[in-house]
C-alpha positions as CSV (number, residue, x, y, z in Angstrom):
1,M,0.0,0.0,0.0
2,G,1.2,3.5,-0.9
3,T,1.1,6.7,1.0
4,G,0.6,10.3,0.0
5,T,0.1,11.7,-3.5
6,G,3.7,11.3,-4.7
7,Q,3.3,8.3,-6.9
8,V,4.2,8.4,-10.7
9,V,3.8,6.1,-13.7
10,Y,6.8,5.7,-15.9
11,N,7.8,3.1,-18.6
12,G,5.1,0.6,-17.6
13,S,5.7,0.8,-13.8
14,I,4.1,2.8,-11.0
15,Y,6.6,4.1,-8.5
16,F,5.4,5.0,-5.0
17,N,6.3,5.4,-1.3
18,K,5.3,2.4,0.9
19,F,2.8,3.3,3.6
20,Q,4.4,4.8,6.7
21,S,8.0,4.2,5.6
22,H,10.9,5.7,3.7
23,I,10.8,2.8,1.2
24,I,10.1,3.4,-2.5
25,I,8.6,0.7,-4.7
26,R,8.6,0.0,-8.4
27,F,5.5,-2.0,-9.3
28,D,5.1,-3.4,-12.8
29,L,1.7,-2.7,-14.2
30,K,1.7,-5.5,-16.8
31,S,2.8,-8.4,-14.5
32,E,1.3,-6.9,-11.4
33,T,4.5,-7.6,-9.4
34,I,6.9,-5.6,-7.3
35,L,10.1,-5.4,-9.3
36,K,12.3,-3.4,-6.9
37,T,12.2,-1.7,-3.5
38,R,14.8,0.8,-2.2
39,S,15.1,2.6,1.1
40,L,15.7,6.3,1.3
41,D,17.4,5.9,4.7
42,S,17.5,9.5,5.8
43,A,14.2,10.7,4.2
44,G,11.5,12.0,6.6
45,Y,8.2,10.2,6.4
46,T,4.8,10.0,8.1
47,N,4.3,13.8,8.0
48,V,7.8,14.7,9.3
49,Y,8.7,16.7,6.2
50,H,5.5,17.1,4.2
51,Y,4.5,19.8,1.8
52,A,2.7,22.8,3.5
53,W,-0.7,21.1,3.1
54,G,0.3,17.9,4.9
55,G,-1.3,14.7,3.5
56,Q,1.6,12.3,4.0
57,S,3.4,14.2,1.2
58,D,7.0,13.6,2.6
59,I,8.3,11.7,-0.4
60,D,7.4,12.8,-3.9
61,L,8.4,10.9,-7.1
62,M,8.5,12.8,-10.3
63,V,9.3,12.3,-14.0
64,D,10.6,14.8,-16.6
65,E,12.6,14.7,-19.9
66,N,15.6,13.6,-17.9
67,G,14.0,10.6,-16.2
68,L,12.9,9.6,-12.7
69,W,13.4,11.8,-9.6
70,V,12.5,11.7,-5.9
71,V,12.0,14.9,-3.8
72,Y,12.1,14.6,0.0
73,A,13.8,16.2,3.0
74,T,16.2,15.0,5.7
75,N,17.4,15.9,9.1
76,Q,20.9,16.2,7.7
77,N,19.7,19.0,5.4
78,A,17.7,20.7,8.1
79,G,14.3,19.8,6.6
80,N,15.2,21.5,3.3
81,I,14.3,19.9,0.0
82,V,16.6,17.2,-1.3
83,I,16.4,16.1,-5.0
84,S,17.7,12.7,-6.1
85,K,18.0,11.3,-9.6
86,L,17.0,7.6,-9.6
87,D,17.8,4.8,-11.9
88,P,14.3,3.7,-13.0
89,N,15.2,0.0,-13.0
90,T,17.2,-0.4,-9.8
91,L,16.0,2.7,-7.9
92,Q,19.6,3.4,-7.1
93,I,20.3,7.1,-6.4
94,L,22.5,8.4,-9.2
95,K,23.1,11.9,-7.9
96,T,21.7,14.1,-5.1
97,W,21.3,17.8,-4.6
98,N,20.6,19.5,-1.3
99,T,18.7,22.7,-1.6
100,G,18.1,25.4,1.0
101,Y,14.4,25.6,0.5
102,P,12.3,24.3,3.5
103,K,10.1,21.4,2.4
104,R,7.3,22.4,4.8
105,S,7.1,25.9,3.2
106,A,6.6,24.4,-0.2
107,G,3.0,24.1,-1.5
108,E,3.9,21.6,-4.2
109,A,6.9,20.9,-6.5
110,F,7.5,19.5,-10.0
111,M,10.5,18.8,-12.3
112,I,10.8,20.1,-15.9
113,C,14.0,19.5,-17.9
114,G,16.1,18.9,-14.7
115,T,14.8,22.0,-12.9
116,L,12.7,21.7,-9.7
117,Y,10.0,24.3,-9.5
118,V,8.3,24.9,-6.1
119,T,5.1,26.8,-5.4
120,N,4.8,29.1,-2.5
121,G,1.6,27.6,-1.2
122,Y,-1.3,25.4,-2.0
123,S,-4.3,27.7,-1.6
124,G,-5.3,31.2,-2.8
125,G,-2.8,33.3,-4.7
126,T,-0.3,30.5,-5.5
127,K,2.9,31.3,-7.4
128,V,5.8,29.3,-8.7
129,H,8.3,30.8,-6.3
130,Y,11.6,28.9,-6.5
131,A,13.6,27.0,-9.1
132,Y,16.6,24.8,-8.6
133,Q,18.6,23.8,-11.6
134,T,20.3,20.4,-11.2
135,N,22.6,20.9,-14.2
136,T,24.3,23.9,-12.5
137,S,23.3,23.4,-8.9
138,N,22.0,27.0,-8.9
139,Y,18.7,28.3,-7.6
140,E,16.7,31.4,-8.1
141,Y,13.5,32.9,-6.6
142,I,11.0,33.6,-9.3
143,D,7.5,35.0,-9.5
144,I,5.2,33.1,-11.9
145,P,1.5,33.4,-11.1
146,F,-0.2,30.0,-10.9
147,Q,-4.0,29.9,-11.3
148,N,-5.5,28.0,-8.4
149,K,-9.1,28.0,-9.2
150,Y,-10.3,25.6,-6.6
151,S,-8.1,26.8,-3.7
152,H,-6.4,23.6,-2.6
153,I,-3.7,21.9,-4.7
154,S,-2.7,18.5,-3.1
155,M,-0.9,17.0,-6.1
156,L,1.0,18.7,-9.0
157,D,3.0,16.7,-11.6
158,Y,4.6,17.3,-15.0
159,N,4.1,14.9,-17.9
160,P,7.0,15.3,-20.4
161,K,5.1,13.4,-23.1
162,D,2.4,16.1,-23.5
163,R,4.3,18.9,-21.7
164,A,1.5,19.6,-19.3
165,L,1.1,19.9,-15.5
166,Y,-1.6,17.8,-13.9
167,A,-3.0,18.9,-10.6
168,W,-5.5,17.5,-8.0
169,N,-7.2,20.6,-6.8
170,N,-9.9,20.3,-4.1
171,G,-11.5,17.3,-5.8
172,H,-10.9,18.5,-9.3
173,Q,-8.4,17.2,-11.8
174,V,-6.9,20.3,-13.5
175,L,-4.6,20.4,-16.6
176,Y,-2.1,23.2,-17.2
177,N,-0.4,23.4,-20.6
178,V,3.3,24.4,-20.3
179,T,5.2,26.4,-22.9
180,L,8.9,25.8,-22.8
181,F,11.3,28.4,-24.1
182,H,14.9,27.4,-24.9
183,V,17.6,30.0,-24.6
184,I,20.1,29.7,-27.4
185,R,23.5,31.4,-26.7
186,S,25.8,32.5,-29.4
187,D,29.3,34.0,-29.2
188,E,28.4,36.1,-32.2
189,L,25.9,38.3,-30.3
């Protein structure tokens, strides 16, 4: 049994956090079997380091163009967000980034092209407020308004196949189309 709203489907498997534990599971949808389990030894769980809204949201699995990620917090990082890139077959942590953003202050988070985006809340005037780029290990505070029509976002995930954000918002499934802009740098400029 899983816990929270941090599960994700990727390449024919569902990845989720085992109920009341720091264990993540890869479950094959076709064979209906558990293919792999892995412990995130230092990750908080059972509402220790949840998103601001609570809801057993301590461990959040995500997918973007670069693969499978897990977002969580640890005592060692003072309850701030930790991002780990996972091997989707073995669930081995390939690389980890420690951010300075408190997980309990985050409304929700999602990955796009290796960048973690964090909202400043889950109700009312929500904004995408923080971005952490794993390719450079740099962060910035940003101010992107985020329409929160039903006033309580409890799940927000990006789907790289259709480049859209999917949200569970106070009993409503909401789709947000995402437009990506790529900056092209040239020495000739």
